[in-house]
Steps between C-alpha positions, in 0.01 A plus 500: 500500500787735577645451151160566339473818704843614381401432139188710554707784644735485202209507256355802679835678472516420129144628451582820685807555281301434181229744603759772566586519125869507592557143379714476184319346201723189485430420864129565447503246213669237719254564781210459256648165393540399865139594570386281211705207631356546849150487353584173322638352821189605691277340237699177516475494879122546487452200270416174676758224480433232240440172689604303189847659510536404867430136413762498224776628730 
């Protein structure tokens, strides 16, 4: 839980920096890519595990 909290704090700091308009464009692009990857990870975590895959392992 502590690590998740730290990740949340880091994301809030990134959001604050992005909203300040002081972020260079190349960093903004990388942060947009990171945001997209985080969304994909969140979607994957929300999907139920496939019981058939568990049987094959």
